[in-house]
C-alpha positions as CSV (number, residue, x, y, z in Angstrom):
1,M,106.8,127.7,67.7
2,R,107.2,124.8,65.2
3,L,104.3,123.7,63.1
4,K,103.8,120.4,64.9
5,E,103.9,122.1,68.3
6,A,101.5,124.8,67.1
7,R,99.1,122.1,65.9
8,H,99.3,120.3,69.2
9,Y,98.5,123.5,71.1
10,L,95.6,124.3,68.9
11,E,94.2,120.8,69.5
12,Y,94.7,121.3,73.2
13,L,92.8,124.7,73.1
14,A,89.9,123.0,71.2
15,A,89.8,120.2,73.7
16,V,89.8,122.6,76.7
17,A,86.9,124.5,75.1
18,T,85.0,121.3,74.4
19,I,85.5,120.1,78.0
20,K,84.3,123.3,79.4
21,V,81.1,123.0,77.4
22,I,80.7,119.3,78.5
23,A,81.2,120.2,82.1
24,C,78.3,122.7,82.0
25,C,75.8,120.3,80.3
26,P,73.3,118.2,82.2
27,R,74.3,114.5,81.9
28,G,70.9,113.7,80.4
29,L,71.9,115.7,77.3
30,F,74.6,113.2,76.5
31,F,72.0,110.3,76.4
32,F,69.8,112.5,74.2
33,L,72.6,113.2,71.7
34,A,74.2,109.7,71.7
35,P,72.0,108.0,69.1
36,G,72.4,110.8,66.7
37,V,76.1,111.1,67.2
38,A,76.4,107.3,66.7
39,R,74.6,107.5,63.4
40,L,76.9,110.2,62.2
41,L,80.0,108.4,63.3
42,W,78.6,105.2,61.7
43,R,79.6,106.7,58.3
44,V,83.2,107.0,59.3
45,P,84.9,103.7,58.3
46,Q,87.0,103.6,61.5
47,F,83.8,103.5,63.5
48,G,81.0,101.9,61.5
49,S,82.7,99.4,59.2
50,V,85.3,98.3,61.8
51,A,82.7,97.9,64.5
52,L,80.4,95.9,62.2
53,M,83.2,93.6,61.1
54,N,84.3,92.9,64.6
55,V,80.8,92.2,65.9
56,A,80.1,89.8,62.9
57,A,83.4,88.0,63.6
58,A,82.7,87.7,67.4
59,F,79.0,86.7,67.0
60,P,78.7,84.7,63.7
61,E,75.6,83.1,65.1
62,K,73.7,86.4,65.3
63,K,71.7,88.0,62.4
64,P,73.1,91.0,60.4
65,E,70.5,93.4,61.9
66,E,71.6,92.4,65.4
67,H,75.3,93.0,64.4
68,R,74.3,96.5,63.3
69,R,72.4,97.2,66.5
70,I,75.3,96.1,68.7
71,A,77.8,98.1,66.7
72,L,75.7,101.3,66.8
73,K,75.1,100.9,70.5
74,S,78.8,100.5,71.0
75,I,79.5,103.8,69.3
76,E,76.9,105.4,71.6
77,N,78.7,103.9,74.6
78,L,82.0,105.4,73.4
79,F,80.4,108.9,73.1
80,L,78.9,108.6,76.5
81,T,82.1,107.4,78.0
82,I,84.1,110.3,76.6
83,C,81.5,112.8,77.8
84,E,81.2,111.3,81.2
85,F,85.0,111.2,81.7
86,F,85.2,115.0,81.3
87,W,81.8,115.8,82.8
88,T,82.8,114.1,86.2
89,K,86.1,116.1,86.4
90,G,86.0,118.3,89.5
91,K,82.6,116.9,90.7
92,K,83.6,115.4,94.1
93,G,81.6,112.3,95.0
94,I,79.9,111.9,91.6
95,V,81.6,108.5,90.9
96,Q,80.4,107.2,94.3
97,E,76.9,108.4,93.4
98,L,76.9,106.8,89.9
99,V,78.6,103.4,90.6
100,V,76.7,100.7,92.5
101,S,78.6,97.9,93.9
102,T,77.5,94.2,93.6
103,P,77.9,91.4,96.1
104,E,80.3,89.5,93.9
105,A,82.4,92.6,93.4
106,D,82.4,93.2,97.1
107,A,83.6,89.7,97.8
108,T,86.4,90.0,95.1
109,A,87.5,93.4,96.6
110,A,87.6,91.9,100.1
111,A,89.7,89.0,98.8
112,A,92.0,91.5,97.1
113,H,92.4,93.6,100.2
114,A,93.5,90.5,102.1
115,H,96.4,90.2,99.6
116,E,97.4,93.8,99.4
117,K,100.7,93.1,101.2
118,E,101.6,90.5,98.5
119,G,100.3,92.8,95.6
120,V,97.1,93.0,93.6
121,I,96.4,93.5,89.9
122,F,93.0,94.2,88.4
123,V,92.7,93.8,84.6
124,S,89.8,95.2,82.6
125,P,88.6,95.2,79.0
126,H,87.4,98.4,77.1
127,H,83.9,97.7,78.4
128,G,81.2,99.8,80.0
129,N,82.9,103.0,81.2
130,W,86.5,101.8,81.4
131,E,87.6,105.3,82.5
132,F,85.6,104.8,85.7
133,A,87.3,101.5,86.4
134,G,90.4,102.8,88.2
135,M,88.4,105.5,89.9
136,T,86.0,102.9,91.2
137,L,88.8,100.9,92.7
138,A,90.1,104.0,94.5
139,L,86.8,105.7,95.4
140,I,84.4,102.8,96.0
141,Y,86.7,100.0,97.2
142,H,89.4,102.2,98.8
143,F,92.5,100.8,97.0
144,K,95.5,102.9,96.3
145,V,95.6,102.5,92.5
146,G,98.3,102.7,89.9
147,T,96.5,103.0,86.5
148,V,98.3,102.1,83.3
149,V,97.5,104.5,80.5
150,R,98.8,105.1,77.0
151,T,100.6,108.3,76.3
152,P,98.9,110.6,73.8
153,R,101.3,111.9,71.1
154,N,100.1,115.4,71.9
155,P,101.9,116.4,75.2
156,Y,99.3,119.1,76.0
157,L,96.5,116.6,75.7
158,D,98.4,114.2,77.7
159,K,98.4,116.5,80.7
160,L,94.8,117.4,80.2
161,I,93.6,113.8,80.0
162,S,95.9,112.6,82.8
163,S,94.5,115.3,85.1
164,G,91.0,113.8,84.6
165,R,92.3,110.5,85.8
166,M,94.0,111.8,88.9
167,V,91.5,111.4,91.6
168,E,92.5,110.8,95.2
169,G,94.5,107.6,95.6
170,V,95.3,107.1,91.9
171,R,98.8,107.1,90.4
172,I,99.3,107.3,86.6
173,I,101.6,104.8,85.0
174,Y,102.4,105.3,81.4
175,S,102.4,102.4,79.0
176,R,106.0,103.0,77.8
177,G,108.0,101.3,80.5
178,A,104.8,100.1,82.2
179,V,106.2,96.9,83.6
180,L,108.8,98.7,85.6
181,G,106.3,101.4,86.6
182,M,103.9,98.7,87.7
183,K,106.5,96.9,89.8
184,H,107.5,100.2,91.5
185,A,103.8,101.0,92.3
186,L,103.2,97.5,93.7
187,D,106.3,97.8,95.9
188,D,104.9,101.1,97.1
189,G,101.6,99.4,98.2
190,Y,99.5,100.3,95.1
191,T,97.0,98.0,93.4
192,I,97.5,98.0,89.6
193,G,94.6,98.6,87.2
194,T,95.3,98.0,83.6
195,L,93.4,97.3,80.3
196,I,94.0,93.9,79.0
197,D,92.4,93.9,75.5
198,Q,95.0,95.7,73.4
199,N,97.1,94.3,70.6
200,T,100.6,93.6,72.0
201,R,103.2,92.3,69.6
202,V,105.0,89.2,70.5
203,R,108.3,91.1,70.3
204,D,106.9,93.5,73.0
205,G,105.8,90.7,75.4
206,G,102.5,89.6,73.8
207,V,101.1,86.1,73.6
208,F,98.2,84.8,71.4
209,V,95.2,83.6,73.3
210,N,91.6,82.8,72.3
211,F,89.0,85.7,72.3
212,F,85.6,85.0,70.8
213,G,87.0,82.0,69.1
214,L,89.9,83.9,67.4
215,P,93.5,84.1,68.5
216,V,94.5,87.7,69.5
217,P,97.8,89.0,70.9
218,V,97.6,90.1,74.6
219,S,100.2,91.4,77.0
220,R,101.6,88.7,79.2
221,A,102.8,91.3,81.7
222,P,100.0,90.9,84.3
223,A,100.2,87.1,84.3
224,G,104.0,87.1,84.2
225,M,104.3,89.5,87.2
226,A,101.6,87.6,89.1
227,R,103.2,84.2,88.6
228,R,106.7,85.5,89.4
229,H,105.8,87.4,92.6
230,G,102.6,85.7,93.8
231,Y,100.3,88.7,93.2
232,F,96.5,88.4,93.4
233,V,94.8,88.9,90.0
234,A,91.2,89.5,89.0
235,T,89.2,90.8,86.0
236,G,86.8,93.7,86.4
237,A,84.5,96.1,84.6
238,V,82.2,99.0,85.3
239,V,79.1,98.6,83.1
240,R,76.0,100.7,82.5
241,D,72.9,99.8,84.3
242,G,70.3,102.4,83.2
243,R,71.7,105.8,84.0
244,K,74.0,104.4,86.6
245,F,76.7,101.7,86.6
246,K,77.4,98.4,88.4
247,T,80.6,96.7,89.1
248,L,81.6,93.3,87.6
249,F,84.6,91.6,89.3
250,K,85.7,88.0,89.1
251,T,88.7,86.2,90.4
252,L,90.7,83.6,88.5
253,P,89.4,80.0,88.6
254,K,92.5,78.8,90.5
255,P,95.3,80.3,92.6
256,T,98.1,82.1,90.8
257,S,100.6,79.6,92.0
258,E,98.9,76.7,90.1
259,Y,99.3,78.3,86.7
260,E,102.0,76.6,84.6
261,S,102.5,79.4,82.1
262,D,101.8,83.1,81.4
263,E,99.7,82.0,78.4
264,E,97.4,79.8,80.5
265,M,96.7,82.6,83.0
266,T,96.3,85.3,80.3
267,Q,93.8,83.0,78.6
268,D,91.7,82.7,81.8
269,L,91.8,86.5,82.3
270,M,90.6,87.1,78.7
271,S,87.9,84.4,79.0
272,I,86.5,86.2,82.0
273,A,86.5,89.5,80.1
274,E,84.8,87.7,77.2
275,D,82.1,86.5,79.6
276,F,81.5,90.1,80.7
277,I,81.3,91.3,77.1
278,R,78.9,88.5,76.0
279,E,76.6,89.7,78.8
280,Y,76.7,93.3,77.7
281,P,78.0,93.3,74.1
282,E,76.6,96.8,73.3
283,Q,79.1,98.3,75.8
284,Y,82.3,96.9,74.3
285,L,84.7,99.0,72.2
286,W,84.1,97.3,68.9
287,M,85.7,100.1,66.9
288,Y,89.2,98.9,67.8
289,K,90.9,96.5,65.3
290,R,91.1,93.8,67.9
291,F,91.4,90.9,65.3
292,Q,94.1,92.7,63.3
293,Y,96.8,90.0,63.4
294,I,96.5,86.5,62.1
295,P,99.1,84.2,63.8
296,R,101.6,81.9,62.1
297,G,100.3,78.5,61.4
298,A,96.6,79.5,61.1
299,D,94.7,77.2,58.8
300,E,92.4,78.4,56.0
301,A,89.2,77.7,58.0
302,L,90.4,79.9,60.8
303,I,91.8,82.7,58.5
304,K,88.3,83.0,56.9
305,R,86.8,83.8,60.3
306,F,88.9,86.9,60.7
307,P,87.5,90.3,59.7
308,P,88.6,91.6,56.2
309,Y,91.0,94.1,57.7
310,A,93.1,91.4,59.3
311,A,96.5,90.3,57.9
312,P,99.1,87.7,58.8
313,A,101.5,89.0,61.5
314,G,104.9,89.5,59.8
315,E,108.4,88.8,61.1
316,T,108.8,92.2,62.7
317,F,105.7,91.4,64.8
318,Y,107.5,88.5,66.4
319,N,111.2,89.5,66.3
320,M,112.6,92.6,67.9
321,K,115.9,92.2,65.9
322,A,113.9,92.2,62.6
323,H,111.9,95.2,63.8
324,L,115.1,97.2,64.6
325,E,116.7,96.2,61.3
326,K,113.6,97.4,59.4
327,R,113.7,100.7,61.2
328,R,117.4,101.1,60.4
329,R,116.7,100.4,56.7
330,N,113.8,102.9,56.6
331,A,116.0,105.6,58.3
332,A,118.7,105.0,55.8
333,K,116.3,105.4,52.9
334,K,115.0,108.6,54.4
335,D,118.5,110.0,54.8
336,S,119.4,109.2,51.2
337,A,116.2,110.6,49.7
């Protein structure tokens, strides 16, 4: 067994052991541990400093102590989300017990069901318990769901995590080749559930839209598919409400057919997601470098509003040809070394 494969397998065994421990714990223990775990993770730059920079950039009007409180609570939410994801595995009916539907969500789900033959796409931010979002569509609202997920580099962990997402009525669609996978699932009568707030390079189909007053690159795939094929599109989230959850769903402000560009629709989808996050900022994943890329043409005033980790997007961000040429040069250097 090669060193990399051995490391992957050891990581898998450690994850299995951790999951078994989590599965045996009472859920209340996670809430007891969350504040302490958050304070420990706060010292890790990827958690504490990134979260704090993001919250400060998104809410410049709030005081520093409020920035810190939101960032710490966000880390707590991440810990709870991970624990709950593995804790619910194999517990039949637990999602239905924990998630409470709301009238607005019921109305949106009913409208989506009316369009199932044409195709339905739900987009969601990393908000509340995003791992419950696809399960909620399947188990609460009775959709057949194709969930788009990123593939972990560790193949053993991939199988382990994917098995936790595979509840009745859910199909896993991997992010590599996701557009084709989404189209096949839609043709098979599945409703698509996908996360919308990830950095997507322009060369990979991304488009810059406004998010908390800053331009961020977002995949145009949901909007492009919806406009091309007439799919129904809505934004949703499953947020914490005490020890339970409630659903937040909202449709676009106008019919898909009235949008003149993918960018216009993507902006509306992100604006709805931002409204959800502003209502429950402590439940958003602020540890992600969401404001990483500064677009071309940004003026000095806008650049100053970006977090310190941000940098101008280079040519390879925009141009696939430039990206492939850079990879070729790097490979040549590696071979000659």
